[in-house]
C-alpha positions, 0 to 999 in steps of 0.5 A: 536541573531537570532541563539540563539533564534532559538536554544532556540526555538528548545530546548523548542520544543524538551523538550515538545516532550520528555514530551509528549512522556512520558505522552503518554506512562504513560497514556497508562499504567495507568487509563488515561481513567478514568472519573476523568482524562478525566474531568481534565485539560489535561497535554498538549495543545491538546489531540484528539483520535478516531478509526475505525472498519472495517468489511469484508466478503470475498469469493474467488475461485481458486485464488491460484490454477486456478483449481476448483478440487484442495484442499482448492480452495474455501475460505470463511472468515470474517475479523474484524480490530479495530484501535485506535489512539491518537494525542498530539499537543503541538502547531500548529507545533509539534504533536505526533501520535500513533495508535494501530491496531488489526485484527481477522479472522473467517474462514468458511472453512479451511485456505488456508495457514498453519496451515489450521485452521478453526473458530475464529482466534485472530491475532496480535495487532500492533502499526502501527503509532508512530511518531512525526511531526514538521512543520517549523522545525528549523524556515525553510519551513521544515516538519519532520516526524520521526518514524513509519508512512504511506507514499504514493508518487505519485499514490502509484505505487511504494511507498505505502505498505512495509508489503505485507504479512499482507494484508491490516492490515497495510501499515506503514514505519519505516522512517525519512522523511523531506519535504522541501518547495522549492517554492510555488509549488515545494517540495523536500522529503528526506526519509530514511526507515528501514524495518525489516521483523518482527515487531520491536515494542512490539506486542500484542498476538505475533505470530511471523508473518512476514511482508515481506520476507526480511529486508530492508533499503532504501533511497528516494529522491522525487522532486515534482512540480505542481500548483495542483494535476491535474498538476504536474511533479515528479522525484525521485531516490530510493536506496534499500538494501535487506537481505533475512529472509524467504526462498523466500526473496531477497538479494541485492542492487539496485536503481530505477530512475523514473519520473511522470507527470500529466496534463490537456490537455484540460478542460475535459481531464487528462493524467497521465504517470509514468516510472522507470528504475531499476538497481543493483544486486538482488539475485546474478544477475545483475538487469536491469528492467523497468516499465511504467504506463499511464492513460487518463481520460475524465470528463463528468462534468455532474450531475452523475460525469461520468468519462471514462478512459483508463489504460495501464501498462507494466512491464518488464520480465526476458528474457530467455537465458541472465545472467541478471535479467530483471524482474520488481520489484514492490518495495513497491507497492505489494498490490492490486492496480488494483485488489485483484484477480491479486495480488493473482494470481501472488503468483503462479509464483512470490510472492503475489502482485509482479507484473511483466512480464506484459502488461495490457490495459483496460477501466474503468468507474466511476459514481455517480448516487447520492451523496452518491453512487459511482459505478466503473467498470474496465476491463483489457486484460493482456499479459506476455511480456516474456515466462520465466516459465517452464511447470514443475508442469503443471501450465503454458502452453508451448507457450501461452502469454495471461494471461487472462481477468480481470474485477472489480466492486465496489459499494460504499455507504456513509451511513453517516459521520461515516458509509460507505459500500462497495460491490466489485466483481472481476473475472479473466478468465485465458488465454493460458499462463496457462496450459489447466488444470489450467484455472478455472475462479477465483472469488472474493467477498467482503462485507465491512462495516466501522465505524469511531468514 
């Protein structure tokens, strides 16, 4: 009897999902936003919608050149991103989600990439969320999310953004994710991802823009146990298949096994540590790489919420003279997770945001002089673990390993529940890892205003 009741409940919910999806599609293609329909009884139990608008003014120098005399070394532009989303909830357990994202650019100077355009550029509009969530699926402590979704595991070190070529416009995965609650404090995530280099859904103003250099499929097993976000232990295993699409894409198949721990060693001290080992094949070479990152934070517990921390990160580099590839692969962590400038500078030797062959150590300070304000200051000293770059083209020096000094500052201000502002400044002073003619100071400035409705 229980089995029949479970099958009946599952069938009803699947029918509701199909009806809701048809309603969403039909509503988007008709006059669903007319006054009459908005005032009518909704065809599903609950429909919510919203959106946000992000305005950015950005300026940088020398990031792609390390040379203040090179063409296009100076860039100035504005970015306008608009997002609209909607959720249809059938009950407390089942919901459908959709979001449309558009971004436009205004170039004050010639763009740094072909066709080197200037002025207003209308970019693509993409569906960056389209998924179904089902909690307590099949009567089990299981949550299913099927479709296009955002995924961040741990601190987003390796699993956060699989679309590095479109910047911060999107960060979605095409995925099937199941989260099983094994106990009160332990979860098991099983995730399958399918990531084509070009968007597989309809695109507004399609410009055939690649999201990544290769098409990928991946499988993730992620076990997490902890009483809170400040006390947690994770273990994970990732498999990744790659098929080159662009000229600088990757081919191959490799796996990554890693672990992460977070703990309060005293009432005022928190320690984080994560490490991973990568093995398999990549671009016809045997891959054997590793990475680790750690952070110690002291909480002052005062009125200004002062926090002082020290970060250390080490990523293996390809050792000269071996047949193996020891270069760390950032997986789906190719985004400016510790600075816009470092992510851009790495494009000179690998690909944008493809951090590797690196040791960085530096302190940081975060505080809030008032409830609506936050100020963050960071510094990193950066070295290359291996010298594996030739001097052809004059970008790298012959013997140096010190990459340079990086500093970042952030001023965040919440104007209201719907409005927030950001001022961000970064600078990078190249060291002797780079040739003497390629050590121009890199600067980056961002002003941002965001509105959520």
